[in-house]
C-alpha positions as CSV (number, residue, x, y, z in Angstrom):
1,M,8.5,-6.0,-78.6
2,L,4.7,-5.3,-77.9
3,R,2.8,-3.6,-80.5
4,L,-0.9,-2.0,-80.3
5,E,-2.0,-0.6,-83.2
6,T,-3.3,3.2,-83.5
7,E,-4.6,4.9,-86.1
8,T,-1.5,6.7,-87.1
9,G,1.4,3.5,-85.9
10,W,2.0,1.9,-83.0
11,W,2.6,2.2,-79.7
12,L,5.7,0.0,-78.4
13,V,6.6,-1.4,-75.7
14,T,9.6,-3.4,-75.3
15,H,9.9,-6.6,-73.5
16,P,11.5,-5.8,-70.7
17,D,9.3,-3.3,-69.6
18,H,6.2,-5.1,-70.2
19,A,8.4,-7.7,-67.2
20,R,8.4,-4.9,-64.9
21,L,4.8,-4.3,-65.4
22,A,4.7,-8.2,-64.5
23,G,6.4,-7.6,-61.6
24,A,4.9,-4.6,-60.4
25,F,1.3,-6.5,-60.5
26,A,3.6,-9.2,-58.5
27,E,4.6,-7.4,-55.4
28,H,1.2,-6.3,-54.7
29,W,-0.5,-10.0,-55.1
30,G,-2.0,-11.2,-52.5
31,N,-5.0,-9.9,-50.3
32,D,-7.4,-12.3,-47.5
33,R,-8.2,-14.4,-50.5
34,F,-4.9,-15.1,-52.1
35,L,-1.8,-16.5,-51.0
36,R,1.1,-13.6,-51.5
37,P,4.3,-14.6,-53.2
38,K,6.9,-16.7,-51.0
39,P,10.5,-16.2,-51.1
40,R,9.3,-13.0,-52.2
41,A,12.6,-10.8,-53.5
42,H,13.2,-14.1,-55.3
43,V,9.9,-14.9,-57.0
44,L,9.0,-10.9,-58.0
45,K,12.7,-10.9,-59.0
46,G,12.1,-13.3,-61.4
47,I,9.3,-11.9,-62.4
48,S,9.9,-9.2,-63.4
49,C,13.5,-10.0,-64.9
50,H,12.0,-12.7,-66.5
51,D,12.1,-11.0,-70.3
52,D,15.4,-9.1,-69.9
53,G,16.7,-11.8,-72.7
54,W,14.7,-9.4,-75.0
55,A,16.9,-6.2,-74.9
56,A,19.2,-6.3,-77.3
57,R,16.8,-7.3,-79.7
58,D,14.5,-5.5,-78.9
59,A,16.6,-2.3,-79.6
60,A,16.2,-2.8,-82.7
61,P,13.0,-3.8,-83.5
62,Q,12.6,-5.7,-86.8
63,I,9.8,-6.3,-89.0
64,T,7.4,-9.3,-90.2
65,R,7.3,-9.7,-93.7
66,Q,3.8,-8.0,-94.1
67,G,6.4,-5.0,-93.0
68,K,4.6,-4.7,-89.4
69,P,7.1,-4.6,-86.4
70,S,8.2,-7.9,-86.0
71,A,5.8,-7.4,-81.8
72,F,3.8,-10.2,-80.1
73,S,0.0,-8.1,-80.6
74,S,-3.3,-8.8,-79.6
75,E,-3.9,-11.2,-83.0
76,L,-1.0,-13.8,-81.3
77,V,-2.7,-13.4,-76.7
78,G,-3.4,-17.4,-76.9
79,K,-2.2,-18.8,-80.7
80,S,0.5,-20.8,-80.4
81,S,2.4,-19.5,-83.5
82,A,4.4,-17.1,-82.7
83,F,7.4,-18.9,-84.7
84,E,6.4,-17.1,-87.6
85,E,7.2,-13.4,-86.4
86,I,11.2,-14.3,-85.2
87,D,13.4,-17.1,-86.6
88,L,13.2,-20.1,-84.4
89,A,17.2,-19.5,-83.9
90,D,16.8,-15.9,-82.3
91,Y,13.7,-16.9,-80.4
92,L,15.7,-19.8,-78.6
93,A,19.1,-17.6,-78.1
94,V,16.8,-14.7,-76.4
95,R,15.3,-17.3,-73.9
96,S,17.8,-18.8,-73.4
97,R,19.8,-15.1,-71.8
98,A,17.2,-14.6,-70.1
99,V,17.7,-17.2,-68.2
100,R,21.2,-16.8,-68.0
101,L,21.9,-13.0,-67.2
102,I,19.9,-14.6,-63.2
103,A,21.2,-18.0,-62.7
104,A,24.4,-16.6,-61.0
105,E,22.7,-14.2,-58.5
106,D,19.6,-15.6,-58.0
107,P,19.0,-19.7,-58.9
108,Y,15.5,-19.5,-57.6
109,A,14.4,-16.5,-59.9
110,A,16.6,-17.9,-63.1
111,L,14.9,-22.1,-62.4
112,L,10.9,-19.9,-62.7
113,I,11.8,-18.4,-65.9
114,S,13.0,-21.3,-67.5
115,M,9.8,-23.0,-66.1
116,H,7.9,-20.3,-67.6
117,T,10.2,-20.6,-70.8
118,Y,10.1,-24.5,-71.4
119,S,6.0,-24.5,-70.2
120,L,6.7,-21.8,-73.6
121,L,8.3,-24.2,-76.0
122,N,7.0,-27.9,-74.5
123,D,3.3,-27.2,-73.0
124,H,1.9,-24.0,-75.5
125,A,4.6,-23.9,-79.0
126,D,2.7,-25.4,-82.3
127,R,5.5,-27.8,-83.5
128,S,3.5,-26.9,-87.0
129,T,4.3,-23.2,-88.1
130,I,8.2,-24.8,-86.9
131,A,10.7,-26.2,-90.0
132,R,11.2,-29.7,-89.7
133,D,14.3,-29.4,-89.8
134,K,14.8,-27.3,-87.0
135,L,13.1,-29.4,-84.9
136,P,15.5,-31.1,-83.2
137,L,16.5,-27.9,-82.0
138,L,14.3,-26.9,-80.2
139,D,13.9,-30.0,-78.5
140,E,18.1,-30.3,-77.4
141,F,16.6,-26.6,-76.1
142,L,14.4,-27.9,-74.1
143,V,16.9,-30.9,-72.8
144,R,19.3,-29.0,-72.2
145,Q,16.5,-26.5,-69.8
146,K,15.9,-29.4,-67.9
147,A,18.7,-30.0,-67.1
148,L,19.6,-27.4,-66.2
149,Q,16.2,-27.2,-64.4
150,Q,17.4,-29.7,-61.9
151,S,20.7,-28.3,-61.0
152,L,19.1,-24.8,-60.1
153,R,17.3,-27.1,-57.3
154,E,20.1,-28.2,-56.6
155,Q,22.0,-25.1,-55.8
156,M,18.2,-23.9,-54.0
157,T,18.8,-26.9,-51.8
158,A,21.8,-26.2,-50.0
159,D,21.5,-22.2,-50.4
160,S,20.7,-20.6,-46.7
161,R,18.2,-18.4,-47.8
162,F,15.5,-20.5,-49.2
163,T,14.2,-23.0,-46.6
164,P,12.9,-27.1,-47.6
165,A,8.7,-25.1,-47.7
166,D,10.7,-22.1,-50.5
167,V,11.8,-25.3,-52.6
168,S,9.0,-28.0,-52.0
169,E,7.8,-29.1,-55.4
170,A,4.6,-26.9,-54.8
171,K,6.1,-24.1,-53.5
172,V,8.0,-24.2,-56.6
173,L,4.8,-24.3,-59.0
174,H,2.9,-22.1,-57.2
175,N,5.4,-19.1,-57.8
176,F,6.1,-20.5,-61.0
177,R,2.6,-20.1,-61.9
178,L,1.9,-16.9,-60.8
179,L,4.7,-15.6,-62.9
180,Q,2.5,-17.1,-65.8
181,A,-0.5,-15.0,-64.5
182,T,1.4,-11.8,-64.0
183,D,3.5,-12.2,-67.1
184,N,-0.5,-13.3,-69.2
185,L,-2.2,-10.3,-67.5
186,S,0.4,-7.4,-68.1
187,L,0.3,-9.1,-72.3
188,L,-3.3,-8.5,-72.4
189,T,-2.4,-5.1,-71.0
190,C,-0.1,-3.9,-73.3
191,V,-1.9,-5.0,-76.0
192,D,-5.3,-4.7,-75.2
193,F,-6.7,-7.9,-75.4
194,R,-10.6,-7.6,-76.2
195,Q,-11.6,-11.2,-76.0
196,P,-12.1,-13.4,-72.6
197,A,-9.5,-14.6,-70.6
198,H,-8.2,-15.8,-67.8
199,L,-4.2,-16.1,-65.8
200,L,-4.0,-19.6,-67.1
201,H,-3.6,-21.7,-64.5
202,P,-5.6,-21.0,-61.1
203,L,-3.9,-20.2,-58.1
204,P,-3.2,-20.4,-54.4
205,V,-5.9,-18.8,-52.1
206,C,-5.6,-19.2,-48.6
207,G,-6.5,-22.1,-46.5
208,G,-5.9,-24.6,-48.8
209,G,-7.1,-24.6,-53.2
210,H,-6.7,-22.5,-55.8
211,S,-9.0,-20.2,-57.4
212,R,-8.4,-18.9,-60.9
213,V,-8.9,-15.6,-62.2
214,E,-11.3,-14.5,-64.9
215,V,-10.7,-11.3,-67.2
216,R,-12.9,-9.7,-69.2
217,S,-12.9,-6.8,-71.8
218,T,-16.3,-4.4,-70.4
219,G,-15.7,-1.5,-73.5
220,P,-12.5,-0.2,-75.3
221,R,-9.7,-0.5,-73.7
222,H,-11.5,-1.4,-70.0
223,F,-10.9,-4.6,-67.9
224,V,-12.2,-6.5,-64.6
225,L,-10.1,-9.1,-63.2
226,D,-12.2,-11.5,-60.7
227,P,-12.2,-12.8,-57.4
228,Y,-10.2,-9.4,-57.2
229,P,-6.0,-10.8,-56.4
230,F,-4.8,-7.2,-54.9
231,A,-4.1,-6.5,-51.1
232,E,-4.8,-2.7,-51.9
233,P,-8.0,-0.6,-53.2
234,S,-6.3,1.9,-54.7
235,L,-3.3,0.9,-56.9
236,T,-1.0,3.0,-59.5
237,F,1.9,1.2,-61.8
238,S,3.7,2.7,-65.2
239,F,5.5,1.8,-67.6
240,P,7.2,2.9,-71.2
241,A,6.4,2.6,-74.4
242,R,7.1,4.7,-78.3
243,K,4.4,6.3,-80.1
244,V,6.2,5.4,-83.1
245,G,4.7,6.9,-86.2
246,G,2.9,4.6,-89.6
247,K,2.2,0.9,-89.9
248,I,3.9,-0.5,-92.6
249,F,8.2,0.0,-93.2
250,E,10.6,-0.1,-95.7
251,S,13.0,-1.7,-93.9
252,A,13.9,-3.1,-89.9
253,A,16.5,-0.3,-90.7
254,D,13.0,2.1,-91.8
255,L,11.3,1.5,-88.4
256,Q,14.3,1.2,-86.3
257,R,15.1,5.0,-86.6
258,R,12.3,5.8,-86.1
259,F,11.8,3.4,-82.9
260,Q,15.1,5.7,-81.7
261,D,13.3,9.6,-82.4
262,A,9.8,8.1,-81.0
263,K,9.9,10.0,-77.4
264,V,9.8,7.5,-73.9
265,E,6.3,7.9,-72.8
266,I,6.2,7.5,-69.0
267,L,2.5,5.8,-68.6
268,S,0.6,6.1,-65.4
269,V,-2.7,6.6,-63.6
270,H,-4.0,8.0,-60.5
271,R,-7.1,6.9,-58.7
272,K,-8.4,9.7,-56.5
273,H,-11.7,9.2,-54.8
274,E,-14.0,8.2,-57.8
275,L,-12.0,9.8,-61.0
276,I,-9.2,8.7,-62.9
277,E,-6.8,11.4,-63.5
278,C,-4.7,10.9,-66.7
279,C,-1.1,11.5,-65.6
280,G,0.1,10.3,-70.0
281,M,-1.8,9.1,-72.7
282,L,-1.9,5.0,-72.3
283,I,-3.1,4.5,-68.5
284,T,-2.7,1.7,-66.5
285,T,-4.9,1.2,-62.5
286,A,-6.6,-1.2,-60.7
287,A,-9.5,-0.1,-59.0
288,L,-11.8,-2.0,-56.6
289,C,-15.1,-2.7,-57.8
290,G,-16.6,-4.9,-55.2
291,R,-13.7,-8.2,-55.4
292,R,-12.8,-7.3,-59.1
293,F,-10.4,-5.9,-61.1
294,C,-10.2,-3.2,-63.2
295,I,-7.6,-2.0,-66.1
296,R,-8.5,0.9,-67.9
297,L,-6.5,2.3,-70.3
298,D,-6.9,5.2,-73.1
299,Y,-4.8,6.1,-76.4
300,D,-4.9,9.4,-78.0
C-alpha cells in the first residue's frame, strides 16, 4: 500500500495500481531524446505487473506499531528502512510471488521484476534494520533470485519472440533501469514527495549515451521533470485510490473495515489548452513546459 496523509485521514493506493501508473508512464516514454522501450510489450508488462505480488496483502491492509496504515509514504522515499513496517518473511513472500505470477507467461517481464527485487534488497536495503537472525533468510532469497534470473535468461535466449539484441546484457539493463525510473516516478507522484529527487539511473538517449532525469517540486503537489522524457506534449493518466477517514486505527481490522467501506475513486485529469480540467479529487497530468514534465496533484 502507498499512503498520503490528508487533513482527516489518508489516501491509500494499492501497489498494483501504483505499478499500473508506472506502466502508463513507460507506455508514453521516449521521444527525439530518450529511447523507447524494446521489446515493447514485454517491457511494459514487466513494469505494469511488477507489484502484483502485493494484491492479497493490500486487500487486507495492516497497521504500524503507531496505528497508521502500514504503507510506503513520503517519509520512506530514499530510505532503506521499509522493513520497519513489514515483517521480512512477509515481504520476501510478496516479492517472490510477483516474479512467479508472470514467469511462466513472460520470462522477459519476470527477469525485469526479479532484477528490481534484487536491487531493492541487495543494493538499497539497510541490513542494520533487519534482525540478525533473519539475515540468512534474506541472503538465501537473494541467491535464489540470482539463480532464477539465470534460468530466465536462458529461456529468453531460446525464445523466438526475442532477438539477440533484445536479450543482450545492455538492453536488459536499459529496460531494468526504465522499470526503476517509472516505478520511482509513480511513487513520488502517489505520495506527493516535496524534496528534489531523480529517477535513480541515467537513462539511454538516442544516438548513444545516457541522461539523468531530475524531479523537482515547484509547489504543493506540483513537480517538474527535466529533461522531458515523453513523446506527447499533452497526456492524461488515471489510477484508483481510496480516501480513508481517521489518522490512527485501533487494529488492522478497524483499518480494513474502513478501507473496504471507502469508495474507489478513479483519479484523473485532462490538459486542455493552458487550462487544467479536473475530473476527480486527485489529479496527475503531463504538461509541456519547454522540455519539462509537470505532474500536478490536487486533493480536497
